[in-house]
N, C-alpha and C positions, 0 to 999 in steps of 0.2 A: 776610065778607071779612076778611083778615088785614092788619095794619099792620106794616110793616118799620121798626124803630126805628133811627135813626142812632147811631153810636158817640159816646160822650161822653168828654171828656178830664178827668183828675183834676188838681186844682191842685198845682203843684210845692211840695215840702216845703222849708222853709228849712234851709240847711246847719247841722249841729249845731255848737255852740260848743265849742272846745277846752277841756278840763278843766284844773284846776290841776295834777293829777297828770301830765298829758301835758306841760305847760309845764315842770314840775320835771324830768321825764325829759330834755327837751331841754337844760336848763341843766346838769344833772349830766354828761350824755354829751359835750356839745360844749365849752362854755367851761371846764368843770372838768377832766374826765378827758382828753378828746382833746387839748385845747389845751395843758394843762400837760405831758402825756406827750410829745406831739410836740415841745414846746419843749425839754424835757430831752434827748430823743434828738437833736434838731437841734443844740443847743448843743454836746453832747459830740462828735458826729460832725464838726461843722464845725470845732471846735477842733482835733481830731486831723487833720483834712484839711490844716490849716495848720501844726500843730506836732507831729504824730505822729511825725516822724522825728528829733526832738531827741535828742541824746546827752549824757551826763554827762561829767565830766572824764576818766573812764576809757574813754570811747568806747563805752559801753554804751547801748543804746536805753532812754530813760527810760520810754516807754509800751509797750515790748515790740513783738512782731511785729504785734499788732493795730494799734497806733499807726502803725507803719511802713506797713502796708497802706493805711490811710486817707491818709497823707501821699502815697504813691505815686499813688493814684488821683486825688488833687487836682492833683498836679504834671502828670500825664498829661493831664488835662482842660484845664488852663491852657495847656499847649503847643498843644493843638488850637485853643483860642480865639485864641491869639496868632498862629497860622498864618493866621487869617482877617483879620489886620490890627488886632486889638484891642491896646490898651496893656496894660501889666502890671496896672494898677489895675482897668481894665474887665474883664479876664480873671479877676481875683480875685473881683470882685463877681459875675460870671456863674457862676463856680464855686460860690460860696456859695449862690446862689439855686437852682442846679441840684440840688446834693446836699441842700439843705434840703427840696426838694420830694420827691426820691427817698426820703430817709430817713424823712420824715414819712408817706409812703405805707405804711410798715410797720404803721400803725395801722388800715388799711382792713379787714383781716379781723376785728379786734376790733369796729370800728364796725358791720360787717355782722352779726356775731353778736348784739350787743346790740339792734340795730334789729329783728331777727327776733322779739324778745321785747318790743317796744315796748308793745303793747296790754296784756299781762299786768303789766308793771312799772308802766305808767301807772295801771292800775286799782288795783294794790296801793297806790300812793301815795295815790290818791283815797280808798280804803277807810280808810287810816290817818289821813288829814286830815279825813275826814267830808265830802268833796266829790264823792262818787260820784253820777253822774246817774241818772235814773230808768231809762234804757235804755242800750244799748251803741252807739248811733248815733255818738257822738263818737269812740269807739275804732275803729269800722269805717271811719270816714271818713278815717283817717290813711293817707297813701301807703305802700304796701308796698315797702320798699327791696329792691333786688336787687343782684347783683354789677355789673350794668350801671350802675345809678344811683350806687352808691358809687364805683366806679372812674371812671366817667364824670364824676362830680362833681369828683374830683381833677384830671382833665385840663382840665375847664372852668375850674377855679380857677387852673391853671397859665397859662391864657390871660389871666387877670387879673393875676397876680403878676408875670410876666415883663415885660409892657409897663410896669407900674408901676415895677419896678426899673430899667428902661432910662431912663424919664423922670427918676426921682430921681437917676440917676447922671450926668445931663447937667451939665457944669461951667459955672459962671458966675464969671468972675474966678479961674479955677483951682480953685474949690471947688464940689463938687456938693451937692445936697440930702441925699444919703446921708451925706456927711461931716458936714453940719450936724445931721442927725437922729440918726445912729448913731455914727460914728467919733469925732468930736470930743467929744460927751458921754461916750462910753465911755472915752476916754483920760483925761478930767478925773476921772471917777468912779474910775478905776483909780489915778490919782495920789493921790487922797484916801485910798483904801483902803491904798495902799502906805505912807502916812504914819502908819497906825495898826497897829503891830505886833501888837496884840491881835486884830485882824481878819485881818491878812495870814497869820498862822500857820495859820489854818483852810484856806487854799488850798494848803498844802504845796508841792509841786514845780510846780504850775500857774503859767503865765504870767498874772498878774492882769490886766495890760493887755489881752491878747488875749481873755481870758475875758469881760471886761466889754464890750469892743467887739462881740464875737460875740453876747453875751446881749441887748444892746439891739437889735441888728439882727434877731435871731431873734424877739424879743418882738413886733415889729411884723409881720413877714412871716408868722409862724406864726398870729397872730390873723387876718390877712387870709385865709390858707388855710383856717382852721377855719370862719370865717363863710361863705366861698365854698362849702366842702363842704356845709354845712348847707342853704343855700338852693338851690344848683344840684342837689344829689342829690334833693331833694324835688320839684323841678320835673321832672326826668327821670323820676322814679318815677310822678308823676301822668300825664305824657304817655304812658307805657308802659301805664298802666291804662285810659286813655281809649279808648272804643270809638267806631266811626263813628256819627255821629248818625242816629237812625232817621228815616224820612220823616215829615213832619208829617201828622197825621191829617186827613182831608177835613173841610171846614167842615160843621157840623151842618145838616141839612136837615129840612124838614117830613116827617112820615111819609107814605109813598106807599101809597095804597090799591090793592091788586091783587085783582081779581075773578077767580074761576075761570071759564075759558072753556068753553063747551059747543058741540058741533057744531050748526050751524044746520040747520033742517029741509030746506032746499034741498040742502045738502051731503049729508045722509043719504039723500035721495031719489036723488041722482045716483049714489051708491055702490050703492044697491039696483038701479037700472036697469042699471048696468054688470054687476052680478052676473047678472041675468036674461039679458042679451045674450050673456054668455059661455056660459051653460048651453044656450041655444038653438043656439049655434054648434056646440057639442060634439055635440048631439043630431042636427044636420043631417049631420055627418060620419059618425056611426054609421049 
């Protein structure tokens, strides 16, 4: 007799711990490169959106046609916001948040390109620091970023930033949290810089007051966007990789003994009798 064995389940492996190289990769790509680059792009674009159409005493554009383009797009969007009933100040804040998000999205292709090399770069860091693990499980466990996860992460972040900006712009006694956190500190810092000719000269033709107001504003919102992109894109990437869970295996059972069955004697005799009857019937007909 043969025994049929029940299938057995293997114990689940503990998830691999992230290496120092992977953590360093995240720090360099997001807080350092992405955050600082987006901050610089956003400050420059936001400043030109407000002051790009400035002209000198001769009537010439200070920042050229590029500056004028940014100014016109900002004025156009503010008119659209005002047509919905927004005040000038609310429309201006909404304009800054909108274009900060759009301009910051220019980094998405770079982020995707570097994310495609996450495992190699992370392992290179580990090799240099002497923190390379025994196997590649930690690298393979990292979520694989796609265009969907990177761009989707940006849009999820917008769902965080815009409500935050709206809440912070709510006024109490005529002053909003945006004023307390960004505008007023920016103006005070600009006044201090303006009193220092040795520092002011480095800003050239730029409006120091506007630069600092925009910079403080962008420092906060760009950081929120960068953090939101990092976490939300990883969540989206992991969900995209996740496959439907397989059905649970049946509970282990005792081996079932199965014996080979043989025709009984009575059954064999019945077959033989039937054969003889058929033969005699044929003979009778002949």
